[in-house]
N, CA and C atoms as an extended XYZ file, in Angstrom:
534
Properties=species:S:1:pos:R:3:atomname:S:1:resname:S:1:resid:I:1 pbc="F F F"
N        -2.178       -5.004       28.176 N   MET     1
C        -1.225       -5.015       29.259 CA  MET     1
C        -0.007       -4.204       28.859 C   MET     1
N         0.430       -3.307       29.716 N   ILE     2
C         1.642       -2.527       29.482 CA  ILE     2
C         2.712       -3.039       30.431 C   ILE     2
N         3.896       -3.276       29.890 N   ILE     3
C         5.015       -3.743       30.687 CA  ILE     3
C         5.929       -2.551       30.931 C   ILE     3
N         6.247       -2.298       32.201 N   LEU     4
C         7.091       -1.143       32.511 CA  LEU     4
C         8.504       -1.360       32.036 C   LEU     4
N         9.140       -0.265       31.662 N   MET     5
C        10.477       -0.344       31.071 CA  MET     5
C        11.553       -0.285       32.141 C   MET     5
N        12.061       -1.443       32.511 N   ASP     6
C        13.226       -1.492       33.399 CA  ASP     6
C        14.447       -1.952       32.631 C   ASP     6
N        14.230       -2.517       31.461 N   LYS     7
C        15.294       -2.912       30.547 CA  LYS     7
C        14.897       -2.387       29.174 C   LYS     7
N        15.873       -2.227       28.281 N   PRO     8
C        15.524       -1.774       26.932 CA  PRO     8
C        14.669       -2.821       26.209 C   PRO     8
N        14.001       -2.354       25.172 N   TRP     9
C        13.135       -3.222       24.386 CA  TRP     9
C        13.863       -3.782       23.178 C   TRP     9
N        13.538       -5.042       22.879 N   LEU    10
C        13.950       -5.670       21.640 CA  LEU    10
C        12.683       -6.157       20.949 C   LEU    10
N        12.373       -5.515       19.825 N   LEU    11
C        11.260       -5.963       19.002 CA  LEU    11
C        11.841       -6.872       17.919 C   LEU    11
N        11.390       -8.115       17.881 N   ILE    12
C        11.848       -9.056       16.869 CA  ILE    12
C        10.719       -9.211       15.856 C   ILE    12
N        10.954       -8.690       14.665 N   LEU    13
C         9.935       -8.769       13.625 CA  LEU    13
C         9.947      -10.151       12.988 C   LEU    13
N         8.770      -10.706       12.824 N   VAL    14
C         8.607      -12.051       12.301 CA  VAL    14
C         7.689      -11.986       11.089 C   VAL    14
N         8.129      -12.594       10.018 N   GLY    15
C         7.324      -12.661        8.807 CA  GLY    15
C         8.178      -13.165        7.675 C   GLY    15
N         7.564      -13.856        6.726 N   PRO    16
C         8.335      -14.345        5.588 CA  PRO    16
C         8.768      -13.186        4.692 C   PRO    16
N         9.631      -13.434        3.712 N   PRO    17
C        10.039      -12.368        2.790 CA  PRO    17
C         8.826      -11.698        2.158 C   PRO    17
N         8.871      -10.376        2.094 N   GLY    18
C         7.786       -9.618        1.484 CA  GLY    18
C         6.678       -9.244        2.441 C   GLY    18
N         6.816       -9.578        3.713 N   SER    19
C         5.757       -9.283        4.673 CA  SER    19
C         5.769       -7.828        5.141 C   SER    19
N         6.859       -7.124        4.886 N   GLY    20
C         6.931       -5.717        5.272 CA  GLY    20
C         7.780       -5.429        6.491 C   GLY    20
N         8.601       -6.379        6.907 N   LYS    21
C         9.428       -6.198        8.096 CA  LYS    21
C        10.354       -4.987        7.982 C   LYS    21
N        11.113       -4.917        6.917 N   THR    22
C        12.085       -3.840        6.754 CA  THR    22
C        11.398       -2.490        6.608 C   THR    22
N        10.350       -2.442        5.831 N   HIS    23
C         9.600       -1.189        5.637 CA  HIS    23
C         9.100       -0.675        6.979 C   HIS    23
N         8.506       -1.564        7.767 N   PHE    24
C         8.013       -1.172        9.078 CA  PHE    24
C         9.160       -0.777        9.992 C   PHE    24
N        10.219       -1.567       10.045 N   ALA    25
C        11.341       -1.321       10.959 CA  ALA    25
C        11.989        0.031       10.695 C   ALA    25
N        12.177        0.375        9.429 N   GLU    26
C        12.794        1.670        9.094 CA  GLU    26
C        11.938        2.813        9.628 C   GLU    26
N        10.670        2.753        9.411 N   ARG    27
C         9.769        3.845        9.823 CA  ARG    27
C         9.634        3.910       11.345 C   ARG    27
N         9.397        2.762       11.979 N   PHE    28
C         9.208        2.730       13.433 CA  PHE    28
C        10.475        3.166       14.155 C   PHE    28
N        11.629        2.688       13.681 N   SER    29
C        12.885        3.037       14.358 CA  SER    29
C        13.174        4.535       14.264 C   SER    29
N        12.858        5.144       13.130 N   GLN    30
C        13.042        6.591       12.981 CA  GLN    30
C        12.118        7.374       13.909 C   GLN    30
N        10.883        6.951       14.024 N   GLN    31
C         9.901        7.684       14.823 CA  GLN    31
C        10.068        7.474       16.323 C   GLN    31
N        10.658        6.348       16.733 N   HIS    32
C        10.700        6.031       18.160 CA  HIS    32
C        12.104        5.796       18.696 C   HIS    32
N        13.128        6.107       17.907 N   GLY    33
C        14.507        6.048       18.385 CA  GLY    33
C        15.068        4.662       18.622 C   GLY    33
N        14.548        3.672       17.955 N   PHE    34
C        15.084        2.312       18.059 CA  PHE    34
C        16.254        2.156       17.095 C   PHE    34
N        17.224        1.337       17.485 N   LEU    35
C        18.316        0.961       16.593 CA  LEU    35
C        17.794       -0.166       15.712 C   LEU    35
N        17.878        0.001       14.403 N   HIS    36
C        17.375       -0.984       13.443 CA  HIS    36
C        18.540       -1.847       12.978 C   HIS    36
N        18.502       -3.137       13.328 N   ILE    37
C        19.546       -4.063       12.901 CA  ILE    37
C        18.919       -5.031       11.902 C   ILE    37
N        19.408       -4.975       10.671 N   ASN    38
C        18.814       -5.669        9.538 CA  ASN    38
C        19.778       -6.735        9.006 C   ASN    38
N        19.279       -7.942        8.819 N   SER    39
C        20.134       -9.038        8.365 CA  SER    39
C        20.727       -8.790        6.977 C   SER    39
N        19.964       -8.156        6.087 N   ASP    40
C        20.487       -7.876        4.749 CA  ASP    40
C        21.658       -6.899        4.808 C   ASP    40
N        21.558       -5.868        5.659 N   GLN    41
C        22.647       -4.905        5.802 CA  GLN    41
C        23.890       -5.562        6.379 C   GLN    41
N        23.691       -6.417        7.379 N   VAL    42
C        24.832       -7.124        7.985 CA  VAL    42
C        25.464       -8.039        6.938 C   VAL    42
N        24.633       -8.760        6.194 N   ARG    43
C        25.165       -9.671        5.154 CA  ARG    43
C        25.991       -8.896        4.131 C   ARG    43
N        25.489       -7.766        3.664 N   MET    44
C        26.211       -6.990        2.638 CA  MET    44
C        27.510       -6.405        3.176 C   MET    44
N        27.545       -6.112        4.461 N   LYS    45
C        28.775       -5.555        5.053 CA  LYS    45
C        29.881       -6.604        5.120 C   LYS    45
N        29.513       -7.849        5.368 N   TYR    46
C        30.514       -8.892        5.575 CA  TYR    46
C        30.714       -9.838        4.397 C   TYR    46
N        29.805       -9.798        3.423 N   PHE    47
C        29.916      -10.666        2.253 CA  PHE    47
C        29.673       -9.835        0.999 C   PHE    47
N        30.732       -9.625        0.225 N   VAL    48
C        30.647       -8.803       -0.988 CA  VAL    48
C        29.674       -9.398       -1.998 C   VAL    48
N        29.722      -10.720       -2.128 N   ASP    49
C        28.841      -11.420       -3.059 CA  ASP    49
C        28.101      -12.514       -2.290 C   ASP    49
N        27.003      -12.157       -1.617 N   PRO    50
C        26.307      -13.127       -0.768 CA  PRO    50
C        25.815      -14.344       -1.540 C   PRO    50
N        25.918      -15.501       -0.884 N   THR    51
C        25.474      -16.756       -1.501 CA  THR    51
C        24.263      -17.358       -0.785 C   THR    51
N        23.945      -16.842        0.392 N   PHE    52
C        22.792      -17.281        1.187 CA  PHE    52
C        22.873      -18.760        1.569 C   PHE    52
N        24.100      -19.223        1.810 N   THR    53
C        24.302      -20.592        2.255 CA  THR    53
C        24.014      -20.679        3.755 C   THR    53
N        23.772      -21.889        4.265 N   PRO    54
C        23.578      -22.041        5.706 CA  PRO    54
C        24.774      -21.534        6.519 C   PRO    54
N        25.992      -21.756        6.014 N   GLU    55
C        27.190      -21.279        6.726 CA  GLU    55
C        27.227      -19.757        6.787 C   GLU    55
N        26.864      -19.113        5.684 N   GLU    56
C        26.818      -17.645        5.655 CA  GLU    56
C        25.763      -17.137        6.620 C   GLU    56
N        24.606      -17.795        6.644 N   ARG    57
C        23.522      -17.387        7.533 CA  ARG    57
C        23.965      -17.455        8.986 C   ARG    57
N        24.683      -18.496        9.357 N   ILE    58
C        25.175      -18.644       10.730 CA  ILE    58
C        26.071      -17.453       11.093 C   ILE    58
N        26.964      -17.074       10.187 N   LYS    59
C        27.863      -15.946       10.442 CA  LYS    59
C        27.096      -14.625       10.532 C   LYS    59
N        26.126      -14.434        9.650 N   VAL    60
C        25.331      -13.188        9.661 CA  VAL    60
C        24.569      -13.062       10.981 C   VAL    60
N        23.903      -14.134       11.400 N   TYR    61
C        23.107      -14.052       12.617 CA  TYR    61
C        23.972      -13.996       13.871 C   TYR    61
N        25.158      -14.584       13.838 N   ALA    62
C        26.074      -14.446       14.963 CA  ALA    62
C        26.487      -12.974       15.120 C   ALA    62
N        26.787      -12.327       14.005 N   LYS    63
C        27.151      -10.903       14.049 CA  LYS    63
C        25.962      -10.061       14.514 C   LYS    63
N        24.768      -10.363       14.002 N   MET    64
C        23.569       -9.632       14.449 CA  MET    64
C        23.379       -9.790       15.953 C   MET    64
N        23.556      -11.025       16.446 N   ASN    65
C        23.393      -11.270       17.884 CA  ASN    65
C        24.380      -10.447       18.693 C   ASN    65
N        25.619      -10.346       18.195 N   ASP    66
C        26.618       -9.520       18.896 CA  ASP    66
C        26.205       -8.044       18.917 C   ASP    66
N        25.765       -7.535       17.767 N   LEU    67
C        25.354       -6.131       17.670 CA  LEU    67
C        24.152       -5.829       18.571 C   LEU    67
N        23.186       -6.735       18.571 N   ILE    68
C        21.991       -6.549       19.389 CA  ILE    68
C        22.341       -6.612       20.866 C   ILE    68
N        23.136       -7.593       21.244 N   SER    69
C        23.531       -7.736       22.657 CA  SER    69
C        24.268       -6.496       23.151 C   SER    69
N        25.173       -5.992       22.333 N   GLU    70
C        25.928       -4.792       22.706 CA  GLU    70
C        24.994       -3.595       22.882 C   GLU    70
N        24.068       -3.416       21.968 N   ALA    71
C        23.122       -2.293       22.049 CA  ALA    71
C        22.235       -2.412       23.286 C   ALA    71
N        21.715       -3.592       23.553 N   LEU    72
C        20.867       -3.776       24.723 CA  LEU    72
C        21.633       -3.521       26.028 C   LEU    72
N        22.895       -3.967       26.070 N   ARG    73
C        23.721       -3.709       27.261 CA  ARG    73
C        23.915       -2.213       27.497 C   ARG    73
N        23.921       -1.453       26.407 N   LYS    74
C        24.061        0.005       26.503 CA  LYS    74
C        22.742        0.704       26.747 C   LYS    74
N        21.663       -0.079       26.902 N   GLY    75
C        20.350        0.486       27.204 CA  GLY    75
C        19.577        0.985       26.000 C   GLY    75
N        19.980        0.575       24.798 N   LYS    76
C        19.294        1.034       23.581 CA  LYS    76
C        18.163        0.077       23.206 C   LYS    76
N        17.044        0.654       22.764 N   ASN    77
C        15.954       -0.147       22.223 CA  ASN    77
C        16.333       -0.564       20.803 C   ASN    77
N        15.989       -1.801       20.435 N   VAL    78
C        16.437       -2.369       19.161 CA  VAL    78
C        15.285       -3.031       18.434 C   VAL    78
N        15.323       -2.935       17.100 N   ILE    79
C        14.443       -3.741       16.233 CA  ILE    79
C        15.313       -4.733       15.498 C   ILE    79
N        14.992       -6.018       15.653 N   PHE    80
C        15.649       -7.117       14.955 CA  PHE    80
C        14.851       -7.379       13.688 C   PHE    80
N        15.487       -7.159       12.555 N   ASP    81
C        14.829       -7.306       11.261 CA  ASP    81
C        15.572       -8.381       10.466 C   ASP    81
N        15.062       -9.598       10.569 N   GLY    82
C        15.672      -10.722        9.884 CA  GLY    82
C        14.648      -11.824        9.690 C   GLY    82
N        15.108      -12.996        9.346 N   ASN    83
C        14.193      -14.116        9.097 CA  ASN    83
C        14.430      -15.242       10.091 C   ASN    83
N        13.737      -15.177       11.215 N   LEU    84
C        13.722      -16.301       12.139 CA  LEU    84
C        12.516      -17.125       11.699 C   LEU    84
N        12.769      -18.161       10.929 N   ILE    85
C        11.725      -18.902       10.227 CA  ILE    85
C        10.900      -19.799       11.143 C   ILE    85
N        11.552      -20.410       12.149 N   THR    86
C        10.832      -21.367       12.993 CA  THR    86
C        10.683      -20.842       14.428 C   THR    86
N         9.725      -21.416       15.148 N   ASN    87
C         9.555      -21.057       16.543 CA  ASN    87
C        10.743      -21.491       17.387 C   ASN    87
N        11.441      -22.551       16.969 N   ASP    88
C        12.660      -22.951       17.676 CA  ASP    88
C        13.738      -21.875       17.528 C   ASP    88
N        13.889      -21.317       16.302 N   ASP    89
C        14.834      -20.199       16.084 CA  ASP    89
C        14.474      -19.031       16.995 C   ASP    89
N        13.190      -18.735       17.074 N   ARG    90
C        12.708      -17.592       17.875 CA  ARG    90
C        12.928      -17.843       19.360 C   ARG    90
N        12.692      -19.072       19.812 N   GLU    91
C        12.920      -19.396       21.218 CA  GLU    91
C        14.402      -19.271       21.575 C   GLU    91
N        15.269      -19.652       20.655 N   GLU    92
C        16.706      -19.502       20.861 CA  GLU    92
C        17.057      -18.018       21.023 C   GLU    92
N        16.473      -17.180       20.200 N   ALA    93
C        16.693      -15.731       20.321 CA  ALA    93
C        16.170      -15.203       21.641 C   ALA    93
N        15.004      -15.653       22.040 N   LEU    94
C        14.434      -15.229       23.336 CA  LEU    94
C        15.377      -15.600       24.474 C   LEU    94
N        15.875      -16.810       24.464 N   ASN    95
C        16.787      -17.264       25.532 CA  ASN    95
C        18.082      -16.442       25.554 C   ASN    95
N        18.550      -16.031       24.383 N   LEU    96
C        19.765      -15.237       24.291 CA  LEU    96
C        19.552      -13.812       24.788 C   LEU    96
N        18.450      -13.194       24.360 N   PHE    97
C        18.262      -11.760       24.611 CA  PHE    97
C        17.439      -11.417       25.843 C   PHE    97
N        16.638      -12.322       26.362 N   ASP    98
C        15.773      -12.025       27.485 CA  ASP    98
C        16.521      -11.480       28.707 C   ASP    98
N        17.727      -12.003       29.005 N   PRO    99
C        18.440      -11.430       30.153 CA  PRO    99
C        18.869       -9.972       29.937 C   PRO    99
N        18.952       -9.537       28.689 N   LEU   100
C        19.471       -8.196       28.374 CA  LEU   100
C        18.378       -7.161       28.122 C   LEU   100
N        17.209       -7.607       27.707 N   GLY   101
C        16.149       -6.674       27.356 CA  GLY   101
C        14.794       -7.326       27.397 C   GLY   101
N        13.778       -6.502       27.262 N   GLN   102
C        12.411       -7.009       27.193 CA  GLN   102
C        12.125       -7.368       25.736 C   GLN   102
N        11.782       -8.605       25.490 N   VAL   103
C        11.642       -9.110       24.128 CA  VAL   103
C        10.161       -9.204       23.758 C   VAL   103
N         9.836       -8.681       22.576 N   LEU   104
C         8.480       -8.812       22.053 CA  LEU   104
C         8.597       -9.201       20.582 C   LEU   104
N         8.012      -10.336       20.233 N   PHE   105
C         7.947      -10.771       18.854 CA  PHE   105
C         6.738      -10.141       18.203 C   PHE   105
N         6.906       -9.621       17.009 N   VAL   106
C         5.814       -9.005       16.268 CA  VAL   106
C         5.701       -9.699       14.923 C   VAL   106
N         4.632      -10.480       14.773 N   TYR   107
C         4.397      -11.221       13.532 CA  TYR   107
C         3.575      -10.363       12.590 C   TYR   107
N         4.178       -9.998       11.467 N   LEU   108
C         3.499       -9.206       10.441 CA  LEU   108
C         2.729      -10.166        9.546 C   LEU   108
N         1.462      -10.238        9.790 N   ASP   109
C         0.584      -11.171        9.094 CA  ASP   109
C         0.168      -10.568        7.752 C   ASP   109
N         0.790      -11.054        6.702 N   THR   110
C         0.554      -10.540        5.350 CA  THR   110
C         0.067      -11.695        4.477 C   THR   110
N        -0.991      -11.472        3.691 N   PRO   111
C        -1.422      -12.560        2.804 CA  PRO   111
C        -0.274      -13.077        1.941 C   PRO   111
N        -0.186      -14.380        1.807 N   LYS   112
C         0.934      -15.027        1.107 CA  LYS   112
C         1.122      -14.476       -0.301 C   LYS   112
N         0.032      -14.303       -1.035 N   GLU   113
C         0.140      -13.825       -2.423 CA  GLU   113
C         0.786      -12.435       -2.479 C   GLU   113
N         0.415      -11.583       -1.538 N   ILE   114
C         0.978      -10.219       -1.493 CA  ILE   114
C         2.464      -10.277       -1.134 C   ILE   114
N         2.814      -11.084       -0.126 N   ALA   115
C         4.211      -11.195        0.298 CA  ALA   115
C         5.084      -11.748       -0.831 C   ALA   115
N         4.592      -12.770       -1.517 N   LEU   116
C         5.361      -13.349       -2.620 CA  LEU   116
C         5.603      -12.302       -3.708 C   LEU   116
N         4.541      -11.587       -4.059 N   GLU   117
C         4.648      -10.559       -5.109 CA  GLU   117
C         5.647       -9.474       -4.710 C   GLU   117
N         5.563       -9.004       -3.476 N   ARG   118
C         6.491       -7.962       -2.998 CA  ARG   118
C         7.930       -8.437       -3.069 C   ARG   118
N         8.177       -9.668       -2.620 N   ALA   119
C         9.553      -10.169       -2.553 CA  ALA   119
C        10.188      -10.307       -3.928 C   ALA   119
N         9.422      -10.749       -4.909 N   VAL   120
C        10.028      -10.982       -6.231 CA  VAL   120
C        10.013       -9.751       -7.124 C   VAL   120
N         9.271       -8.702       -6.722 N   THR   121
C         9.210       -7.501       -7.567 CA  THR   121
C         9.813       -6.275       -6.909 C   THR   121
N        10.386       -6.416       -5.721 N   ARG   122
C        10.926       -5.217       -5.070 CA  ARG   122
C        12.033       -4.628       -5.932 C   ARG   122
N        12.104       -3.304       -5.870 N   LYS   123
C        13.047       -2.576       -6.714 CA  LYS   123
C        14.467       -2.660       -6.172 C   LYS   123
N        15.408       -2.676       -7.087 N   LEU   124
C        16.813       -2.635       -6.732 CA  LEU   124
C        17.125       -1.261       -6.152 C   LEU   124
N        17.711       -1.213       -4.964 N   THR   125
C        18.065        0.053       -4.347 CA  THR   125
C        19.448        0.482       -4.832 C   THR   125
N        19.749        1.763       -4.684 N   ASP   126
C        21.047        2.298       -5.129 CA  ASP   126
C        22.216        1.556       -4.502 C   ASP   126
N        22.060        1.177       -3.248 N   ASP   127
C        23.166        0.468       -2.574 CA  ASP   127
C        23.166       -1.032       -2.879 C   ASP   127
N        22.233       -1.459       -3.724 N   LYS   128
C        22.078       -2.865       -4.142 CA  LYS   128
C        21.757       -3.783       -2.979 C   LYS   128
N        21.328       -3.194       -1.868 N   LEU   129
C        20.954       -3.976       -0.691 CA  LEU   129
C        19.657       -4.748       -0.930 C   LEU   129
N        18.699       -4.074       -1.515 N   TYR   130
C        17.421       -4.714       -1.761 CA  TYR   130
C        17.224       -4.886       -3.258 C   TYR   130
N        16.900       -6.113       -3.627 N   LYS   131
C        16.669       -6.428       -5.028 CA  LYS   131
C        15.632       -7.535       -5.069 C   LYS   131
N        15.033       -7.761       -6.224 N   PRO   132
C        14.060       -8.841       -6.302 CA  PRO   132
C        14.707      -10.171       -5.902 C   PRO   132
N        13.949      -10.983       -5.173 N   MET   133
C        14.439      -12.302       -4.778 CA  MET   133
C        13.971      -13.328       -5.803 C   MET   133
N        14.764      -14.357       -6.032 N   PRO   134
C        14.320      -15.427       -6.941 CA  PRO   134
C        13.076      -16.115       -6.357 C   PRO   134
N        12.077      -16.345       -7.184 N   MET   135
C        10.822      -16.942       -6.719 CA  MET   135
C        11.048      -18.291       -6.025 C   MET   135
N        11.981      -19.076       -6.522 N   GLU   136
C        12.248      -20.382       -5.913 CA  GLU   136
C        12.690      -20.230       -4.456 C   GLU   136
N        13.592      -19.277       -4.191 N   ARG   137
C        14.057      -19.050       -2.824 CA  ARG   137
C        12.946      -18.530       -1.937 C   ARG   137
N        12.134      -17.617       -2.470 N   VAL   138
C        11.019      -17.040       -1.696 CA  VAL   138
C        10.021      -18.136       -1.325 C   VAL   138
N         9.653      -18.956       -2.301 N   LYS   139
C         8.684      -20.027       -2.038 CA  LYS   139
C         9.225      -21.016       -1.006 C   LYS   139
N        10.498      -21.327       -1.107 N   LYS   140
C        11.124      -22.249       -0.152 CA  LYS   140
C        11.052      -21.683        1.270 C   LYS   140
N        11.342      -20.398        1.418 N   MET   141
C        11.283      -19.758        2.730 CA  MET   141
C         9.852      -19.732        3.259 C   MET   141
N         8.896      -19.426        2.374 N   HIS   142
C         7.493      -19.395        2.783 CA  HIS   142
C         7.022      -20.781        3.227 C   HIS   142
N         7.473      -21.821        2.548 N   GLU   143
C         7.078      -23.186        2.904 CA  GLU   143
C         7.598      -23.568        4.290 C   GLU   143
N         8.802      -23.125        4.617 N   ARG   144
C         9.411      -23.464        5.922 CA  ARG   144
C         8.926      -22.561        7.050 C   ARG   144
N         8.357      -21.415        6.708 N   PHE   145
C         7.973      -20.413        7.698 CA  PHE   145
C         6.872      -20.929        8.628 C   PHE   145
N         7.089      -20.754        9.939 N   GLU   146
C         6.073      -21.130       10.929 CA  GLU   146
C         5.440      -19.872       11.499 C   GLU   146
N         4.114      -19.874       11.646 N   SER   147
C         3.441      -18.758       12.294 CA  SER   147
C         3.934      -18.652       13.738 C   SER   147
N         3.889      -17.450       14.267 N   LEU   148
C         4.354      -17.205       15.625 CA  LEU   148
C         3.462      -17.941       16.636 C   LEU   148
N         4.085      -18.711       17.499 N   ASP   149
C         3.371      -19.429       18.554 CA  ASP   149
C         3.358      -18.554       19.800 C   ASP   149
N         2.279      -17.787       19.968 N   THR   150
C         2.209      -16.847       21.096 CA  THR   150
C         1.942      -17.549       22.425 C   THR   150
N         1.646      -18.847       22.398 N   SER   151
C         1.531      -19.579       23.669 CA  SER   151
C         2.928      -19.923       24.216 C   SER   151
N         3.896      -19.837       23.352 N   ARG   152
C         5.278      -20.214       23.669 CA  ARG   152
C         6.192      -18.986       23.739 C   ARG   152
N         5.842      -17.939       23.001 N   LEU   153
C         6.712      -16.769       22.866 CA  LEU   153
C         5.927      -15.488       23.123 C   LEU   153
N         6.553      -14.493       23.780 N   PRO   154
C         5.838      -13.227       24.016 CA  PRO   154
C         5.689      -12.461       22.705 C   PRO   154
N         4.465      -12.271       22.279 N   GLY   155
C         4.333      -11.599       21.012 CA  GLY   155
C         2.906      -11.267       20.643 C   GLY   155
N         2.809      -10.645       19.489 N   LEU   156
C         1.499      -10.319       18.946 CA  LEU   156
C         1.517      -10.526       17.442 C   LEU   156
N         0.330      -10.805       16.947 N   VAL   157
C         0.123      -11.042       15.521 CA  VAL   157
C        -0.741       -9.906       15.007 C   VAL   157
N        -0.214       -9.156       14.029 N   VAL   158
C        -0.942       -8.015       13.503 CA  VAL   158
C        -0.819       -7.934       12.002 C   VAL   158
N        -1.811       -7.322       11.382 N   SER   159
C        -1.773       -7.101        9.948 CA  SER   159
C        -0.679       -6.090        9.647 C   SER   159
N         0.065       -6.335        8.585 N   SER   160
C         1.142       -5.414        8.226 CA  SER   160
C         0.689       -4.329        7.262 C   SER   160
N        -0.579       -4.303        6.934 N   GLU   161
C        -1.065       -3.396        5.888 CA  GLU   161
C        -1.082       -1.917        6.286 C   GLU   161
N        -1.383       -1.609        7.517 N   ILE   162
C        -1.510       -0.216        7.917 CA  ILE   162
C        -0.501        0.077        9.040 C   ILE   162
N         0.473        0.939        8.732 N   PHE   163
C         1.543        1.236        9.671 CA  PHE   163
C         0.993        1.683       11.021 C   PHE   163
N         0.065        2.608       11.015 N   GLU   164
C        -0.447        3.182       12.257 CA  GLU   164
C        -1.086        2.121       13.153 C   GLU   164
N        -1.784        1.156       12.545 N   THR   165
C        -2.406        0.078       13.324 CA  THR   165
C        -1.353       -0.812       13.948 C   THR   165
N        -0.352       -1.151       13.181 N   LEU   166
C         0.753       -1.970       13.664 CA  LEU   166
C         1.507       -1.232       14.772 C   LEU   166
N         1.817        0.028       14.521 N   GLU   167
C         2.514        0.845       15.503 CA  GLU   167
C         1.716        0.933       16.819 C   GLU   167
N         0.432        1.168       16.711 N   LYS   168
C        -0.421        1.297       17.916 CA  LYS   168
C        -0.463       -0.031       18.687 C   LYS   168
N        -0.538       -1.143       17.977 N   SER   169
C        -0.557       -2.443       18.629 CA  SER   169
C         0.712       -2.648       19.462 C   SER   169
N         1.844       -2.242       18.923 N   ILE   170
C         3.112       -2.378       19.644 CA  ILE   170
C         3.169       -1.415       20.816 C   ILE   170
N         2.823       -0.163       20.573 N   LEU   171
C         2.897        0.838       21.643 CA  LEU   171
C         1.938        0.557       22.781 C   LEU   171
N         0.855       -0.164       22.503 N   ASN   172
C        -0.061       -0.584       23.569 CA  ASN   172
C         0.540       -1.669       24.465 C   ASN   172
N         1.575       -2.352       23.967 N   ARG   173
C         2.228       -3.422       24.739 CA  ARG   173
C         3.486       -3.002       25.462 C   ARG   173
N         4.099       -1.901       25.012 N   ILE   174
C         5.370       -1.505       25.614 CA  ILE   174
C         5.264       -0.067       26.157 C   ILE   174
N         6.142        0.235       27.086 N   ASP   175
C         6.207        1.564       27.658 CA  ASP   175
C         7.587        2.140       27.361 C   ASP   175
N         7.616        3.221       26.599 N   LEU   176
C         8.877        3.859       26.232 CA  LEU   176
C         9.173        5.106       27.047 C   LEU   176
N         8.461        5.289       28.159 N   SER   177
C         8.535        6.549       28.878 CA  SER   177
C         9.748        6.714       29.773 C   SER   177
N        10.501        5.648       30.046 N   SER   178
C        11.633        5.872       30.962 CA  SER   178
C        12.964        5.693       30.314 C   SER   178
């Protein structure tokens, strides 16, 4: 099913740490002109020494919501790259953004062992934005993570292993022609 574009698109990437959300978002946004809004980038901009507390998370996601809402109001397509761990979190995002844009959740289905390994071994980037995550924090997030409930939320579940397959699955659901 293709949905015609009368409002901008918001792709909300869903997956635990190490599932490939950021890698996919960077590539897809460059190729298709989407604005990539990443929770790690927002966190680093507003917190010099992030602590990943619940209070900090609330502030980071409030800022992300503001940035996404502003972009959608301006007619820009957006990729939300963060950790909405539960379906309740995702439903809250849907309720917030649905009036502004067409929302599609994309669950990057990555084997747990691969995602855990990626998260704890990722290389430190020059800007220190991406660094290995402590295994304890990664495991805790994986334990709390809920698979995408597509009976409740508009979305698709796809393997994150091959970019072209993931990209094609998304492009088959959305129309970027207008």
